[in-house]
C-alpha positions, -999 to +999 in steps of 0.1 A: -462-459+358-447-444+390-431-464+418-443-461+453-412-442+462-419-416+435-455-412+447-443-408+483-418-382+472-445-362+454-468-363+484-439-352+506-430-323+483-466-311+485-466-310+523-430-299+529-415-283+498-378-287+495-357-257+506-330-246+483-298-235+501-273-211+486-237-217+480-228-195+509-251-215+532-235-247+519-201-232+527-212-222+562-227-257+568-194-273+558-174-250+580-197-259+610-192-296+602-155-291+601-154-270+633-174-294+653-156-325+640-124-308+653-140-300+687-152-336+691-118-350+681-101-327+705-124-337+733-119-374+725-081-370+726-083-353+760-106-379+775-087-408+760-055-395+775-072-392+809-086-427+804-052-441+797-040-426+831-070-441+848-063-476+833-027-474+844-037-466+880-064-493+878-093-469+886-122-486+868-147-462+883-129-432+868-126-449+835-163-456+834-170-420+843-147-407+816-165-429+790-199-415+801-184-379+800-172-385+764-206-397+752-223-368+769-198-343+755-201-357+720-239-356+721-239-320+734-215-308+707-235-326+680-267-310+693-250-276+693-237-281+658-272-291+646-288-260+661-263-238+644-268-256+611-305-251+614-300-214+620-279-212+588-306-230+569-333-206+582-315-175+569-329-164+536 
């Protein structure tokens, strides 16, 4: 007797068959993850150093703006990474 999970996975496989990715694609996806993790870390370091300066000067408005900027930058880099990863997955 199959579990509900197994039945759901069978239905999903019928509507959206799993896509096999090649070793080359896996390598490219890993490289993209690594590249964008580095970009995000670099951006975080830059903004955190600027935030430290803002804290020292007591500029809470600048600190808040920097935090918003960091969140925005992280989201845009993650979106860019996801787009490129999807392009790699679509190549056959």
